TIRO-2110 file (N, C-alpha, C; in Angstrom, 1 decimal):
// TIRO-2110
120.8, 70.2, 56.3, N, 1, A
120.6, 71.3, 55.3, CA, 1, A
119.5, 70.9, 54.3, C, 1, A
119.4, 69.6, 54.0, N, 2, A
118.3, 69.2, 53.1, CA, 2, A
116.9, 69.4, 53.7, C, 2, A
116.8, 69.2, 55.0, N, 3, A
115.6, 69.3, 55.7, CA, 3, A
115.2, 70.8, 55.7, C, 3, A
116.1, 71.7, 55.9, N, 4, A
115.9, 73.1, 55.9, CA, 4, A
115.4, 73.5, 54.5, C, 4, A
116.1, 73.0, 53.5, N, 5, A
115.7, 73.3, 52.1, CA, 5, A
114.3, 72.8, 51.8, C, 5, A
114.0, 71.6, 52.3, N, 6, A
112.6, 71.1, 52.0, CA, 6, A
111.6, 72.0, 52.7, C, 6, A
111.8, 72.4, 53.9, N, 7, A
110.9, 73.3, 54.6, CA, 7, A
110.7, 74.6, 53.9, C, 7, A
111.8, 75.2, 53.5, N, 8, A
111.8, 76.5, 52.8, CA, 8, A
111.1, 76.3, 51.4, C, 8, A
111.3, 75.1, 50.8, N, 9, A
110.6, 74.8, 49.5, CA, 9, A
109.1, 74.7, 49.7, C, 9, A
108.7, 74.1, 50.8, N, 10, A
107.2, 74.0, 51.1, CA, 10, A
106.6, 75.4, 51.3, C, 10, A
107.3, 76.3, 52.0, N, 11, A
106.9, 77.7, 52.2, CA, 11, A
106.8, 78.4, 50.8, C, 11, A
107.8, 78.3, 50.0, N, 12, A
107.9, 78.9, 48.7, CA, 12, A
106.7, 78.4, 47.8, C, 12, A
106.5, 77.1, 47.8, N, 13, A
105.4, 76.5, 47.0, CA, 13, A
104.1, 77.0, 47.5, C, 13, A
103.9, 77.1, 48.8, N, 14, A
102.7, 77.7, 49.4, CA, 14, A
102.4, 79.1, 49.0, C, 14, A
103.5, 79.9, 49.0, N, 15, A
103.3, 81.3, 48.6, CA, 15, A
103.1, 81.4, 47.1, C, 15, A
103.5, 80.4, 46.3, N, 16, A
103.3, 80.5, 44.9, CA, 16, A
101.8, 80.4, 44.5, C, 16, A
101.0, 79.9, 45.4, N, 17, A
99.6, 79.9, 45.2, CA, 17, A
99.0, 81.3, 45.0, C, 17, A
99.6, 82.2, 45.7, N, 18, A
99.2, 83.6, 45.5, CA, 18, A
99.4, 84.0, 44.0, C, 18, A
100.5, 83.7, 43.5, N, 19, A
100.8, 84.1, 42.1, CA, 19, A
99.8, 83.3, 41.1, C, 19, A
99.5, 82.1, 41.5, N, 20, A
98.5, 81.4, 40.7, CA, 20, A
97.1, 82.0, 40.7, C, 20, A
96.7, 82.5, 41.9, N, 21, A
95.4, 83.2, 42.0, CA, 21, A
95.4, 84.5, 41.3, C, 21, A
96.5, 85.2, 41.4, N, 22, A
96.7, 86.5, 40.7, CA, 22, A
96.6, 86.2, 39.2, C, 22, A
97.2, 85.2, 38.7, N, 23, A
97.2, 84.8, 37.3, CA, 23, A
95.8, 84.5, 36.8, C, 23, A
95.1, 83.8, 37.6, N, 24, A
93.7, 83.4, 37.3, CA, 24, A
92.8, 84.7, 37.2, C, 24, A
92.9, 85.6, 38.2, N, 25, A
92.2, 86.8, 38.1, CA, 25, A
92.6, 87.7, 36.9, C, 25, A
93.8, 87.8, 36.7, N, 26, A
94.3, 88.6, 35.6, CA, 26, A
93.8, 88.1, 34.2, C, 26, A
93.8, 86.8, 34.0, N, 27, A
93.4, 86.2, 32.8, CA, 27, A
91.8, 86.4, 32.7, C, 27, A
91.1, 86.3, 33.7, N, 28, A
89.7, 86.5, 33.7, CA, 28, A
89.4, 87.9, 33.3, C, 28, A
90.1, 88.9, 33.9, N, 29, A
89.8, 90.3, 33.6, CA, 29, A
90.2, 90.6, 32.2, C, 29, A
91.3, 90.2, 31.7, N, 30, A
91.7, 90.4, 30.4, CA, 30, A
90.7, 89.8, 29.4, C, 30, A
90.3, 88.6, 29.7, N, 31, A
89.4, 87.9, 28.8, CA, 31, A
88.0, 88.7, 28.7, C, 31, A
87.5, 89.1, 29.8, N, 32, A
86.3, 89.9, 29.8, CA, 32, A
86.5, 91.2, 29.0, C, 32, A
87.7, 91.8, 29.2, N, 33, A
87.9, 93.1, 28.5, CA, 33, A
88.0, 92.9, 27.0, C, 33, A
88.6, 91.8, 26.6, N, 34, A
88.7, 91.5, 25.1, CA, 34, A
87.3, 91.2, 24.6, C, 34, A
86.6, 90.4, 25.3, N, 35, A
85.2, 90.1, 24.8, CA, 35, A
84.4, 91.4, 24.7, C, 35, A
84.4, 92.2, 25.7, N, 36, A
83.7, 93.5, 25.7, CA, 36, A
84.1, 94.4, 24.5, C, 36, A
85.4, 94.4, 24.2, N, 37, A
85.8, 95.2, 23.1, CA, 37, A
85.4, 94.7, 21.7, C, 37, A
85.4, 93.3, 21.6, N, 38, A
85.1, 92.7, 20.3, CA, 38, A
83.6, 92.8, 20.1, C, 38, A
82.8, 92.6, 21.1, N, 39, A
81.3, 92.6, 21.0, CA, 39, A
80.8, 94.0, 20.8, C, 39, A
81.4, 95.0, 21.5, N, 40, A
80.8, 96.4, 21.4, CA, 40, A
81.5, 97.2, 20.3, C, 40, A
82.4, 96.7, 19.6, N, 41, A
83.1, 97.4, 18.6, CA, 41, A
84.0, 98.5, 19.2, C, 41, A
84.7, 98.2, 20.2, N, 42, A
85.7, 99.1, 20.9, CA, 42, A
85.0, 100.2, 21.8, C, 42, A
83.7, 100.1, 22.0, N, 43, A
83.0, 101.2, 22.8, CA, 43, A
83.1, 100.9, 24.3, C, 43, A
83.1, 99.6, 24.6, N, 44, A
83.1, 99.3, 26.0, CA, 44, A
84.4, 98.5, 26.3, C, 44, A
85.0, 98.8, 27.4, N, 45, A
86.2, 98.0, 27.9, CA, 45, A
86.4, 98.2, 29.4, C, 45, A
87.2, 97.4, 30.0, N, 46, A
87.5, 97.6, 31.4, CA, 46, A
88.6, 98.6, 31.5, C, 46, A
88.4, 99.7, 32.1, N, 47, A
89.4, 100.8, 32.3, CA, 47, A
90.6, 100.3, 33.0, C, 47, A
91.7, 100.4, 32.5, N, 48, A
93.0, 100.0, 33.1, CA, 48, A
93.3, 98.6, 33.1, C, 48, A
92.7, 97.8, 32.2, N, 49, A
93.0, 96.4, 32.2, CA, 49, A
94.4, 96.1, 31.7, C, 49, A
95.0, 96.9, 30.8, N, 50, A
96.4, 96.7, 30.4, CA, 50, A
97.3, 97.0, 31.6, C, 50, A
97.0, 98.1, 32.3, N, 51, A
97.8, 98.5, 33.5, CA, 51, A
97.7, 97.4, 34.6, C, 51, A
96.5, 96.9, 34.8, N, 52, A
96.2, 95.9, 35.7, CA, 52, A
97.1, 94.6, 35.4, C, 52, A
97.0, 94.2, 34.2, N, 53, A
97.7, 93.0, 33.8, CA, 53, A
99.2, 93.1, 33.9, C, 53, A
99.7, 94.3, 33.5, N, 54, A
101.2, 94.5, 33.5, CA, 54, A
101.8, 94.5, 34.9, C, 54, A
101.0, 95.2, 35.8, N, 55, A
101.5, 95.2, 37.2, CA, 55, A
101.3, 93.9, 37.9, C, 55, A
100.3, 93.2, 37.6, N, 56, A
100.1, 91.9, 38.2, CA, 56, A
101.0, 90.8, 37.7, C, 56, A
101.6, 91.0, 36.5, N, 57, A
102.6, 90.1, 36.0, CA, 57, A
103.9, 90.2, 36.9, C, 57, A
104.1, 91.4, 37.5, N, 58, A
105.2, 91.5, 38.5, CA, 58, A
105.0, 90.5, 39.6, C, 58, A
103.8, 90.4, 40.1, N, 59, A
103.5, 89.5, 41.2, CA, 59, A
103.7, 88.0, 40.8, C, 59, A
103.2, 87.7, 39.6, N, 60, A
103.3, 86.4, 39.1, CA, 60, A
104.8, 85.9, 38.9, C, 60, A
105.5, 86.8, 38.3, N, 61, A
106.9, 86.4, 38.0, CA, 61, A
107.8, 86.4, 39.3, C, 61, A
107.6, 87.4, 40.1, N, 62, A
108.5, 87.4, 41.3, CA, 62, A
108.2, 86.3, 42.3, C, 62, A
107.0, 85.8, 42.3, N, 63, A
106.7, 84.7, 43.2, CA, 63, A
106.9, 83.4, 42.6, C, 63, A
107.1, 83.4, 41.3, N, 64, A
107.4, 82.1, 40.6, CA, 64, A
108.9, 81.8, 40.4, C, 64, A
109.7, 82.8, 40.4, N, 65, A
111.2, 82.6, 40.2, CA, 65, A
111.7, 81.7, 41.4, C, 65, A
111.4, 81.9, 42.6, N, 66, A
111.9, 81.0, 43.7, CA, 66, A
111.4, 79.6, 43.5, C, 66, A
110.2, 79.4, 42.9, N, 67, A
109.7, 78.0, 42.7, CA, 67, A
110.6, 77.3, 41.7, C, 67, A
111.1, 78.0, 40.7, N, 68, A
112.0, 77.4, 39.8, CA, 68, A
113.2, 76.9, 40.4, C, 68, A
113.7, 77.7, 41.4, N, 69, A
114.9, 77.2, 42.1, CA, 69, A
114.7, 76.0, 43.0, C, 69, A
113.5, 76.0, 43.6, N, 70, A
113.1, 74.8, 44.4, CA, 70, A
113.0, 73.6, 43.5, C, 70, A
112.6, 73.7, 42.3, N, 71, A
112.4, 72.6, 41.4, CA, 71, A
113.7, 72.3, 40.6, C, 71, A
114.8, 72.9, 41.1, N, 72, A
116.1, 72.8, 40.5, CA, 72, A
116.1, 73.2, 39.0, C, 72, A
115.4, 74.3, 38.8, N, 73, A
115.3, 74.8, 37.4, CA, 73, A
116.4, 75.7, 37.0, C, 73, A
117.6, 75.5, 37.6, N, 74, A
118.8, 76.3, 37.3, CA, 74, A
119.2, 76.0, 35.9, C, 74, A
119.5, 77.0, 35.1, N, 75, A
120.0, 76.8, 33.8, CA, 75, A
121.5, 77.0, 33.7, C, 75, A
122.1, 76.0, 33.0, N, 76, A
123.5, 76.1, 32.8, CA, 76, A
123.8, 75.4, 31.5, C, 76, A
125.0, 75.6, 31.0, N, 77, A
125.4, 74.9, 29.7, CA, 77, A
126.0, 73.5, 30.1, C, 77, A
125.2, 72.5, 29.8, N, 78, A
125.6, 71.1, 30.2, CA, 78, A
126.9, 70.7, 29.6, C, 78, A
127.2, 71.1, 28.3, N, 79, A
128.4, 70.7, 27.7, CA, 79, A
129.6, 71.2, 28.5, C, 79, A
129.5, 72.4, 29.1, N, 80, A
130.6, 73.0, 29.8, CA, 80, A
130.7, 72.4, 31.2, C, 80, A
129.6, 72.3, 31.9, N, 81, A
129.6, 71.9, 33.3, CA, 81, A
129.9, 70.4, 33.5, C, 81, A
129.3, 69.6, 32.6, N, 82, A
129.4, 68.1, 32.7, CA, 82, A
130.8, 67.7, 32.4, C, 82, A
131.7, 68.5, 31.8, N, 83, A
133.0, 68.1, 31.5, CA, 83, A
133.9, 68.1, 32.7, C, 83, A
133.5, 68.8, 33.7, N, 84, A
134.3, 68.9, 34.9, CA, 84, A
134.3, 67.6, 35.7, C, 84, A
135.4, 67.3, 36.4, N, 85, A
135.3, 66.2, 37.3, CA, 85, A
134.2, 66.5, 38.4, C, 85, A
133.6, 65.4, 39.0, N, 86, A
132.5, 65.6, 39.9, CA, 86, A
132.7, 66.6, 41.0, C, 86, A
133.9, 66.5, 41.6, N, 87, A
134.2, 67.4, 42.8, CA, 87, A
134.3, 68.9, 42.3, C, 87, A
135.0, 69.1, 41.2, N, 88, A
135.1, 70.4, 40.6, CA, 88, A
133.8, 71.0, 40.1, C, 88, A
133.0, 70.1, 39.6, N, 89, A
131.6, 70.5, 39.2, CA, 89, A
130.8, 71.1, 40.3, C, 89, A
130.9, 70.4, 41.5, N, 90, A
130.1, 70.9, 42.7, CA, 90, A
130.7, 72.2, 43.2, C, 90, A
132.0, 72.3, 43.2, N, 91, A
132.6, 73.6, 43.6, CA, 91, A
132.2, 74.7, 42.7, C, 91, A
132.3, 74.4, 41.4, N, 92, A
131.9, 75.4, 40.4, CA, 92, A
130.5, 75.9, 40.5, C, 92, A
129.6, 74.9, 40.7, N, 93, A
128.2, 75.3, 40.9, CA, 93, A
128.0, 76.0, 42.2, C, 93, A
128.7, 75.7, 43.2, N, 94, A
128.6, 76.4, 44.5, CA, 94, A
129.1, 77.8, 44.4, C, 94, A
130.1, 78.1, 43.6, N, 95, A
130.6, 79.4, 43.4, CA, 95, A
129.6, 80.2, 42.6, C, 95, A
129.0, 79.6, 41.5, N, 96, A
128.0, 80.3, 40.7, CA, 96, A
126.8, 80.6, 41.6, C, 96, A
126.3, 79.7, 42.4, N, 97, A
125.2, 80.0, 43.3, CA, 97, A
125.5, 81.1, 44.3, C, 97, A
126.7, 81.1, 44.8, N, 98, A
127.1, 82.1, 45.7, CA, 98, A
127.0, 83.5, 45.1, C, 98, A
127.5, 83.6, 43.9, N, 99, A
127.5, 84.9, 43.1, CA, 99, A
126.0, 85.3, 42.9, C, 99, A
125.2, 84.3, 42.5, N, 100, A
123.8, 84.6, 42.3, CA, 100, A
123.1, 85.0, 43.6, C, 100, A
123.5, 84.4, 44.7, N, 101, A
122.9, 84.8, 46.0, CA, 101, A
123.3, 86.2, 46.4, C, 101, A
124.5, 86.6, 46.1, N, 102, A
124.9, 88.0, 46.4, CA, 102, A
124.1, 89.0, 45.5, C, 102, A
124.0, 88.7, 44.3, N, 103, A
123.2, 89.6, 43.4, CA, 103, A
121.7, 89.6, 43.8, C, 103, A
121.2, 88.4, 44.1, N, 104, A
119.8, 88.4, 44.6, CA, 104, A
119.6, 89.2, 45.9, C, 104, A
120.5, 89.1, 46.8, N, 105, A
120.4, 89.8, 48.0, CA, 105, A
120.5, 91.4, 47.7, C, 105, A
121.3, 91.8, 46.8, N, 106, A
121.4, 93.2, 46.4, CA, 106, A
120.1, 93.6, 45.8, C, 106, A
119.5, 92.8, 45.0, N, 107, A
118.2, 93.1, 44.4, CA, 107, A
117.1, 93.2, 45.4, C, 107, A
117.1, 92.3, 46.4, N, 108, A
116.2, 92.4, 47.5, CA, 108, A
116.3, 93.7, 48.3, C, 108, A
117.5, 94.1, 48.6, N, 109, A
117.7, 95.4, 49.3, CA, 109, A
117.2, 96.5, 48.4, C, 109, A
117.5, 96.5, 47.1, N, 110, A
117.1, 97.5, 46.2, CA, 110, A
115.5, 97.6, 46.2, C, 110, A
114.9, 96.4, 46.2, N, 111, A
113.4, 96.4, 46.2, CA, 111, A
112.8, 97.0, 47.5, C, 111, A
113.5, 96.8, 48.6, N, 112, A
113.0, 97.4, 49.9, CA, 112, A
113.2, 98.9, 49.8, C, 112, A
114.4, 99.4, 49.3, N, 113, A
114.6, 100.8, 49.2, CA, 113, A
113.6, 101.5, 48.2, C, 113, A
113.3, 100.8, 47.1, N, 114, A
112.4, 101.3, 46.1, CA, 114, A
111.0, 101.4, 46.8, C, 114, A
110.6, 100.4, 47.5, N, 115, A
109.3, 100.4, 48.2, CA, 115, A
109.2, 101.6, 49.2, C, 115, A
110.3, 101.8, 49.9, N, 116, A
110.3, 103.0, 50.9, CA, 116, A
110.1, 104.3, 50.1, C, 116, A
110.9, 104.4, 49.0, N, 117, A
110.8, 105.7, 48.2, CA, 117, A
109.4, 105.9, 47.6, C, 117, A
108.9, 104.8, 47.1, N, 118, A
107.5, 104.9, 46.5, CA, 118, A
106.5, 105.2, 47.5, C, 118, A
106.6, 104.7, 48.7, N, 119, A
105.6, 104.9, 49.8, CA, 119, A
105.7, 106.4, 50.3, C, 119, A
107.0, 106.8, 50.4, N, 120, A
107.2, 108.2, 50.9, CA, 120, A
106.7, 109.2, 49.9, C, 120, A
106.8, 108.9, 48.6, N, 121, A
106.4, 109.9, 47.5, CA, 121, A
104.9, 109.7, 47.2, C, 121, A
104.3, 108.7, 47.6, N, 122, A
102.9, 108.4, 47.3, CA, 122, A
102.6, 108.2, 45.8, C, 122, A
103.6, 107.5, 45.2, N, 123, A
103.5, 107.2, 43.7, CA, 123, A
102.4, 106.2, 43.5, C, 123, A
101.6, 106.4, 42.4, N, 124, A
100.5, 105.5, 42.1, CA, 124, A
100.5, 105.3, 40.5, C, 124, A
99.8, 104.3, 40.1, N, 125, A
99.7, 104.0, 38.7, CA, 125, A
98.8, 105.1, 38.0, C, 125, A
98.9, 105.2, 36.7, N, 126, A
98.3, 106.3, 36.0, CA, 126, A
96.7, 106.1, 35.9, C, 126, A
96.2, 105.0, 35.5, N, 127, A
94.8, 104.8, 35.2, CA, 127, A
94.1, 104.4, 36.5, C, 127, A
94.5, 103.3, 37.1, N, 128, A
93.8, 102.7, 38.3, CA, 128, A
94.2, 103.4, 39.6, C, 128, A
95.2, 104.2, 39.6, N, 129, A
95.7, 104.9, 40.8, CA, 129, A
96.0, 103.9, 41.9, C, 129, A
96.6, 102.7, 41.5, N, 130, A
97.1, 101.7, 42.5, CA, 130, A
98.4, 102.2, 43.0, C, 130, A
98.7, 102.1, 44.3, N, 131, A
100.0, 102.5, 44.8, CA, 131, A
101.1, 101.5, 44.3, C, 131, A
102.3, 102.0, 44.0, N, 132, A
103.3, 101.2, 43.5, CA, 132, A
104.1, 100.4, 44.5, C, 132, A
104.1, 100.9, 45.8, N, 133, A
105.0, 100.3, 46.8, CA, 133, A
104.6, 98.9, 47.1, C, 133, A
103.4, 98.4, 47.0, N, 134, A
103.2, 97.0, 47.2, CA, 134, A
103.9, 96.1, 46.2, C, 134, A
104.0, 96.5, 45.0, N, 135, A
104.6, 95.8, 44.0, CA, 135, A
106.1, 95.7, 44.2, C, 135, A
106.7, 96.8, 44.7, N, 136, A
108.1, 96.8, 45.1, CA, 136, A
108.3, 95.8, 46.3, C, 136, A
107.4, 95.7, 47.2, N, 137, A
107.5, 94.8, 48.3, CA, 137, A
107.5, 93.4, 47.8, C, 137, A
106.6, 93.1, 46.8, N, 138, A
106.5, 91.7, 46.3, CA, 138, A
107.9, 91.4, 45.6, C, 138, A
108.4, 92.4, 44.9, N, 139, A
109.7, 92.1, 44.2, CA, 139, A
110.8, 91.8, 45.3, C, 139, A
110.8, 92.6, 46.4, N, 140, A
111.8, 92.4, 47.4, CA, 140, A
111.6, 91.0, 48.1, C, 140, A
110.3, 90.7, 48.3, N, 141, A
110.0, 89.4, 48.9, CA, 141, A
110.4, 88.2, 48.0, C, 141, A
110.2, 88.3, 46.7, N, 142, A
110.6, 87.3, 45.8, CA, 142, A
112.1, 87.1, 45.8, C, 142, A
112.8, 88.2, 45.8, N, 143, A
114.3, 88.1, 45.8, CA, 143, A
114.8, 87.6, 47.2, C, 143, A
114.1, 87.9, 48.3, N, 144, A
114.4, 87.3, 49.6, CA, 144, A
114.3, 85.8, 49.6, C, 144, A
113.2, 85.3, 49.0, N, 145, A
113.0, 83.9, 48.9, CA, 145, A
114.1, 83.2, 48.1, C, 145, A
114.4, 83.9, 47.0, N, 146, A
115.4, 83.3, 46.1, CA, 146, A
116.7, 83.3, 46.7, C, 146, A
117.1, 84.4, 47.5, N, 147, A
118.4, 84.5, 48.1, CA, 147, A
118.5, 83.4, 49.2, C, 147, A
117.5, 83.1, 49.9, N, 148, A
117.5, 82.1, 51.0, CA, 148, A
117.8, 80.7, 50.3, C, 148, A
117.1, 80.5, 49.2, N, 149, A
117.3, 79.2, 48.5, CA, 149, A
118.6, 79.1, 47.9, C, 149, A
119.1, 80.1, 47.3, N, 150, A
120.5, 80.1, 46.7, CA, 150, A
121.6, 79.9, 47.8, C, 150, A
121.4, 80.5, 48.9, N, 151, A
122.4, 80.3, 50.0, CA, 151, A
122.4, 78.9, 50.5, C, 151, A
121.2, 78.3, 50.7, N, 152, A
121.1, 76.9, 51.1, CA, 152, A
121.7, 76.0, 50.0, C, 152, A
121.4, 76.3, 48.8, N, 153, A
122.0, 75.4, 47.7, CA, 153, A
123.5, 75.5, 47.6, C, 153, A
124.0, 76.7, 47.7, N, 154, A
125.5, 76.8, 47.5, CA, 154, A
126.2, 76.2, 48.7, C, 154, A
125.6, 76.3, 49.9, N, 155, A
126.2, 75.6, 51.1, CA, 155, A
126.2, 74.1, 50.8, C, 155, A
125.0, 73.6, 50.3, N, 156, A
124.9, 72.1, 50.1, CA, 156, A
125.9, 71.7, 49.0, C, 156, A
126.1, 72.5, 48.0, N, 157, A
127.1, 72.1, 47.0, CA, 157, A
128.5, 71.9, 47.6, C, 157, A
128.9, 72.9, 48.5, N, 158, A
130.2, 72.8, 49.1, CA, 158, A
130.3, 71.6, 50.1, C, 158, A
129.2, 71.3, 50.8, N, 159, A
129.1, 70.1, 51.6, CA, 159, A
129.3, 68.9, 50.8, C, 159, A
128.6, 68.8, 49.7, N, 160, A
128.7, 67.6, 48.8, CA, 160, A
130.1, 67.5, 48.2, C, 160, A
130.7, 68.7, 47.9, N, 161, A
132.1, 68.6, 47.3, CA, 161, A
133.1, 68.1, 48.3, C, 161, A
132.8, 68.3, 49.6, N, 162, A
133.8, 67.8, 50.7, CA, 162, A
133.6, 66.3, 51.0, C, 162, A
132.5, 65.7, 50.5, N, 163, A
132.3, 64.3, 50.8, CA, 163, A
133.2, 63.5, 49.8, C, 163, A
133.6, 62.3, 50.2, N, 164, A
134.3, 61.4, 49.3, CA, 164, A
133.4, 61.0, 48.2, C, 164, A
134.0, 60.9, 47.0, N, 165, A
133.2, 60.5, 45.8, CA, 165, A
132.9, 59.0, 45.9, C, 165, A
131.6, 58.7, 45.5, N, 166, A
131.2, 57.3, 45.5, CA, 166, A
131.6, 56.7, 44.2, C, 166, A
132.1, 55.5, 44.3, N, 167, A
132.5, 54.8, 43.1, CA, 167, A
131.3, 54.0, 42.6, C, 167, A
131.2, 54.0, 41.3, N, 168, A
130.1, 53.3, 40.7, CA, 168, A
130.4, 51.8, 40.7, C, 168, A
129.4, 51.0, 41.1, N, 169, A
129.6, 49.6, 41.1, CA, 169, A
129.6, 49.0, 39.7, C, 169, A
130.5, 48.2, 39.4, N, 170, A
130.6, 47.6, 38.1, CA, 170, A
130.0, 46.2, 38.1, C, 170, A
129.0, 46.0, 37.3, N, 171, A
128.3, 44.8, 37.2, CA, 171, A
129.2, 43.7, 36.6, C, 171, A
129.2, 42.5, 37.2, N, 172, A
130.0, 41.4, 36.7, CA, 172, A
129.3, 40.6, 35.7, C, 172, A
END
């Protein structure tokens, strides 16, 4: 299971370079837009730069969320979770990850349905006239990656919970 997770993690990290490139382009466009507005006294600007940056933030966020799961960036309240015995802690985290995987799978399905609806209706952004459906596909893909990682992680937690606990060696 750990080898599968490592392989999926490498794929997720590779795909995250897309979000890094989008972030670079977005920062570049916004910086040029701000410079043009400041220098020209609001006369010149890049048309649709706000729309461009807001929609490309979707790409950045949705492709970065699975990277946080790969890096074990799961957030929980340590005071609550650490008080459990080790076996119960693993079972608890497995249950939490299972619930998150179900929700993530539902959001992936909703993203696909939204992409189909947007494609059929030909919906586009207001200023730049970019189609909306590619952004819905990115959302669905991001949640698909997250769902796969969550499923692998919750299975691993239950496998670890079934293993006998290792006793800590006491130094003499």
